[in-house]
Every structure is written in structure tokens, then in C-alpha cells.
Backbone as numpy.savetxt, mean C-alpha at the origin, in Angstrom:
# Nx Ny Nz CAx CAy CAz Cx Cy Cz
6.49 -7.54 -3.24 5.67 -6.35 -3.24 6.54 -5.11 -3.24
5.92 -4.03 -3.59 6.65 -2.77 -3.73 6.44 -1.81 -2.56
5.94 -2.28 -1.47 5.62 -1.38 -0.36 6.84 -0.62 0.14
7.94 -1.29 0.31 9.13 -0.62 0.83 9.62 0.45 -0.14
9.66 0.13 -1.43 10.10 1.11 -2.42 9.18 2.33 -2.44
7.88 2.09 -2.40 6.93 3.20 -2.39 7.12 4.07 -1.15
7.29 3.43 -0.01 7.45 4.17 1.24 8.74 5.00 1.22
9.83 4.38 0.78 11.10 5.10 0.75 11.08 6.24 -0.27
10.45 6.01 -1.42 10.34 7.07 -2.43 9.53 8.26 -1.91
8.55 7.96 -1.07 7.71 9.03 -0.49 8.35 9.62 0.77
9.48 9.06 1.19 10.19 9.52 2.39 9.27 9.49 3.62
8.64 8.33 3.81 7.69 8.13 4.91 8.22 7.01 5.81
8.04 7.15 7.09 8.44 6.12 8.05 7.35 5.05 8.17
7.76 3.86 8.54 6.80 2.77 8.77 5.78 3.17 9.82
6.22 3.85 10.87 5.31 4.24 11.94 4.23 5.19 11.43
4.58 6.06 10.53 3.60 6.99 9.94 2.50 6.22 9.22
2.90 5.23 8.43 1.91 4.42 7.71 1.11 3.55 8.67
1.77 3.01 9.67 1.05 2.20 10.66 -0.02 3.04 11.35
0.32 4.28 11.69 -0.66 5.17 12.31 -1.81 5.45 11.35
-1.50 5.69 10.08 -2.52 5.95 9.06 -3.48 4.76 8.93
-2.92 3.55 9.04 -3.71 2.33 8.87 -4.31 1.82 10.18
-3.96 2.46 11.29 -4.43 2.05 12.62 -3.99 0.63 12.96
-2.70 0.38 12.70 -2.10 -0.91 13.03 -0.77 -0.64 13.74
-0.15 -1.70 14.26 1.16 -1.55 14.88 2.25 -1.49 13.81
3.34 -0.83 14.13 4.46 -0.70 13.20 5.00 -2.08 12.85
5.04 -2.98 13.80 5.56 -4.33 13.53 4.68 -5.08 12.53
3.38 -4.83 12.58 2.48 -5.45 11.61 2.76 -4.91 10.22
2.94 -3.58 10.12 3.26 -2.99 8.82 4.58 -3.54 8.28
5.56 -3.68 9.15 6.85 -4.22 8.75 6.70 -5.64 8.18
5.82 -6.42 8.78 5.58 -7.77 8.28 4.94 -7.74 6.89
4.08 -6.76 6.62 3.53 -6.61 5.28 4.65 -6.32 4.28
5.51 -5.37 4.64 6.61 -4.99 3.75 7.55 -6.14 3.45
7.80 -6.97 4.45 8.75 -8.07 4.30 8.12 -9.37 3.83
6.83 -9.33 3.51 6.16 -10.51 2.99 5.93 -11.60 4.02
5.98 -11.24 5.30 5.77 -12.22 6.35 4.31 -12.35 6.75
3.49 -11.43 6.27 2.06 -11.44 6.58 1.31 -10.93 5.36
0.20 -11.58 5.04 -0.62 -11.12 3.92 -1.34 -9.82 4.27
-1.44 -8.96 3.29 -2.11 -7.68 3.49 -3.61 -7.87 3.29
-4.43 -7.52 4.26 -5.88 -7.58 4.08 -6.30 -6.62 2.96
-7.38 -6.95 2.29 -7.83 -6.13 1.16 -8.10 -4.69 1.53
-8.67 -4.46 2.70 -8.96 -3.07 3.09 -7.67 -2.28 3.28
-6.63 -2.92 3.79 -5.34 -2.25 3.97 -4.69 -2.02 2.61
-4.77 -3.00 1.74 -4.20 -2.87 0.40 -4.82 -1.69 -0.35
-6.13 -1.56 -0.28 -6.79 -0.45 -0.98 -6.44 0.89 -0.34
-6.30 0.94 0.97 -5.90 2.19 1.63 -4.48 2.58 1.20
-3.60 1.61 1.10 -2.23 1.90 0.67 -2.20 2.37 -0.78
-3.01 1.75 -1.64 -3.08 2.19 -3.03 -3.59 3.62 -3.11
-4.59 3.95 -2.32 -5.09 5.32 -2.28 -4.04 6.28 -1.73
-3.34 5.88 -0.70 -2.32 6.72 -0.08 -1.23 7.09 -1.09
-0.75 6.08 -1.82 0.32 6.29 -2.79 -0.17 6.70 -4.18
-1.50 6.67 -4.36 -2.11 6.99 -5.66 -1.58 6.08 -6.77
-1.60 4.80 -6.46 -1.22 3.77 -7.43 -2.30 2.70 -7.43
-2.22 1.79 -8.38 -3.18 0.68 -8.40 -2.74 -0.42 -7.44
-3.70 -1.20 -7.02 -3.36 -2.35 -6.17 -2.50 -3.34 -6.95
-2.74 -3.44 -8.25 -1.92 -4.33 -9.08 -0.47 -3.89 -9.10
-0.22 -2.58 -9.05 1.16 -2.10 -9.00 1.82 -2.53 -7.68
1.13 -2.38 -6.59 1.68 -2.80 -5.29 1.98 -4.29 -5.30
1.10 -5.07 -5.91 1.25 -6.53 -5.94 2.17 -7.02 -7.06
2.77 -6.07 -7.80 3.70 -6.37 -8.90 3.04 -7.15 -10.04
1.77 -6.89 -10.26 1.08 -7.50 -11.39 1.18 -6.63 -12.63
1.63 -5.38 -12.44 1.85 -4.45 -13.54 2.95 -3.47 -13.13
3.55 -2.86 -14.13 4.53 -1.81 -13.87 3.91 -0.43 -14.03
2.62 -0.39 -14.35 1.88 0.87 -14.53 1.41 1.36 -13.17
1.92 2.52 -12.75 1.55 3.05 -11.43 0.16 3.65 -11.39
-0.30 4.17 -12.50 -1.56 4.92 -12.54 -2.72 4.09 -12.00
-3.46 4.65 -11.02 -4.60 3.90 -10.49 -5.74 3.85 -11.48
-6.60 2.91 -11.29 -7.78 2.78 -12.14 -8.76 3.92 -11.85
-9.54 4.30 -12.84 -10.56 5.35 -12.56 -11.59 4.82 -11.57
-12.10 5.73 -10.76 -13.15 5.36 -9.80 -14.42 5.01 -10.57
-15.16 3.99 -10.14 -16.39 3.62 -10.84 -17.45 4.70 -10.63
-18.26 4.89 -11.66 -19.37 5.83 -11.54 -20.52 5.11 -10.86
-21.06 5.76 -9.87 -22.16 5.16 -9.12 -23.44 5.90 -9.43
-24.54 5.17 -9.57 -25.81 5.82 -9.91 -26.33 6.71 -8.81
């Protein structure tokens, strides 16, 4: 996953992201190091935070641009 690269490029500390996600820093570190799976709600929050697609975080694409928001009736 690209979490560490995204965080370092944004010059953000793990603790800052853990606070944003309402989790412990050690839990966030485990996400970054691939020791724990990221829940979908956390994954989408991180994609929104970095303004990238979830597929980019998961290395399914090299395209950073997020998908357009769906139009709701």
C-alpha cells in the first residue's frame, strides 16, 4: 500500500492521521506496515484526506485522481 508514501509526501505524522481517524497511532502504523487490514470506512476517509482514489492507495492503479462523486437524486 501507499499509505506511508502519501503521508510522507504530505509531511504528516502518524499521530495526526490517527487523531483524524479516531484510532490509536499504533493501529495506524499497523495499517501502513500491512500488519492489519484497513476497514473500508477508514480506507475511504484516507482517500478523501489525500484526495486520491481508494484504488490508488491499494496499488490497483497509478492514477491518483479520485473518482467523481455519484449524483444523488
